[in-house]
N, C-alpha and C positions, 0 to 999 in steps of 0.2 A: 492364557495371559496375558494378558496386556500387555502393547510396549508401551515406550514412553513417547508421551500424551504431547504431538505436533498439530498447535496449532494453525490450520494457510489459514489467511483472511485473505478476500478476494475485495473488487469492488472501483468504480467512478470515485474522481475527486471530489470532496468532499460531502461526502455521503456519512462516514465518522467513523469508517475501519481501522485511523486509526487512533483516534481515542475509545473507542472499542480496545486493540490491542494493547494495546497501555495496559487501563486497565483490567483484562483479563493473564496479563503476565503477573503483575501485580497479587492477579488473587490466585493465581497459581504457583508458585518463586520460578519463574522459569526467563528466562533471556528475552527480549525483542530484537527484532529487527525491522527495521519500515524500510523494505524494499526498494522505497521509492528512491529514498537519497540516494542511490548507489544509482540510475541511473541521475538524477536533478546532478549528481556530482559531474558528471560525466561529459554532457552533457550546457556545465557551467563551462564549468575546465578548457571543455575543448571547444567551447567561445572566443576564452581570453585567450589562448595558451594558443589557437589557430591551428597545431596537429588533433590528425585523425580522431574517434568519437573510436576504436575499435582500441588504436595505440590508447588511450588515456588510459580506456578499461585495464587494460591489464594493468593501469601503471598505479590503480586508487588503491590508496594507504586509508588507515580509518581515523588515520589525524582527519581524509581530505569531508569524514563526515560530520565535522567538529560546524563544519561555513553560514552562521550564520546566516548568508543571502541564499543558501540552498528552499529557505523559508519562503519566496519571492517570491512571482506568478510568472515574474523570468524563470526560472530558474527551472518554474513547471511545465512552461511550454515543450524548455532545452530539453526538459527529459521526455514527452511527450516522442522528437524527432528522435534524436540519439535512440529512445527504446524502441523504431520500427527495424535497425541494423542486426540483422546474426551475425551480424562481427561483432557486435557492444553486446547481445544479452546472451551469447554463447563463451565472453571471457567472462561475464557474471552471475552464470548461473553456478560449474563451479563450489561457487564466498556462498554463495545463498540455501547452497544441497548441502557443505559440508556441516554451517551455523543450522542450521534447520536441521538433522541429524543428530547434536551432539546427544551426550550421552539422560544428561537431564528433559530432552524433551526440550522444545522451545516455539516460540510465537513471529511467523510471520507477518506482513500486512503490502500486500504488491494491487499488484492484477491478475497474474498470474502462477502467482502459490498452487494454488487452487491443481491448475489442468498442468501447469508443469514444473515447478519446483519441486511440489510433494505431492505431487495423484497417487500413492498412497496414504497421506495423514490423516490422521482415525476421527480427525476434527476437522467442514470442510465451512466455514462461514464468504455467504454470498452479500455484504452491505452495499444494498442501492438509498436508492431515493429520486423524487422528482425531479426531474430540470430547471424545474421554479426553485425548489426548499434546496437545493447542495446552490443554485445563482443568492441567493438572496443570503445564504448559509456564512460565503467568500467573501458575502462584498459588504458583513455588519461583519465578519477579519479585519480585511482590513480595513475599512474604515476608523477601528474600536488599535490599530497601528497602525493611525490616523499615515496615513496612504487616502489619495484623493483619486476617486472612482467613483465613477456611472454605473445604474447599477443594472443597465443596455448592453455595456455593454462588457460583462465581468461573462454574460448569461451565454452573449457571447460566440467569447474565450473558449467556453466551458462545450458546447454545442462544440466550438470542431473542437476540440482532445476528443471527446463524447467519439467522434465520429472516425480522427486519421486512431486511435489508441484498438478501435471495438473492427475496422478495417483491417489492421498490417497484417501485413502474410505471414510475418512474427509472430505468438502468441501471443495474437488479439485477446484482448480482454471482451470474455467467456464468464459465467460460472457453469464449472466444473459439475457435469451432474446429479452428482449425490450432501451438492453442499446444498448446507439452506438458507435458502435467503432469508435474506433483517432486510424489510423495508423501512426507515427508519423517516418518510419526509412525515410523519405527525408523530414518531419520538423525540421525546430527549436522551439525553449522554444517557442516564440512570435507567431510561423503562429498555434501549436497546441492551445495555450489557446483565438485566434480570433476563429476558429475552432469551441475551444468547449463551448465559448463564445456564437454565434453565436444561437448552438444547445437547448442551456439551452435557449435564448431571445426568437427562437418556444414555445419553454414550458409555454414562458410567463412568464421573471421571470425577472424585473430588479433591478440591483441596487440602493438601496435611497440611493445611496449617490453624491456625484456630479461628 
């Protein structure tokens, strides 16, 4: 007998994992946690307050995740830096595990969900795309938000973040051995959702909704 549906989604920035996670959560009527927001909140609060990131992580509140500044590139860079700190990761680990293994099941997306947070999840996805495709998406997103940006800078910053995330000693970004690899370089959001849903249904999970 299958247990709760826990969907662990990992991948680099701008690969489409957040959009996919939200759609899958809505489809299966599951709670969703963007774990990257936890690290963005810790990084940004640490920068603003001058407190140690580990100290900030222990006092993090759900309301801290509602700050619109968490969607900025500044927050993303801050997140990548504090995510390399074992103290921060340890302090946020229980929060994430508790969310993942609630009775209803859950969808979590981040960079170490399938490898560290939920290694026993029945569904693991690793969503990726070429650096060029991801940089173009982020560049377009920033321009749509009215921000002044140039693509070469976006690409360089993304390449640096990829390097930092994949080379850190604590929970580096990598696909779990049993994760379904989903390359979205040439996919739109609908195609990515269809591919992920087909994989999940092959695992025997289907939506209970209409």
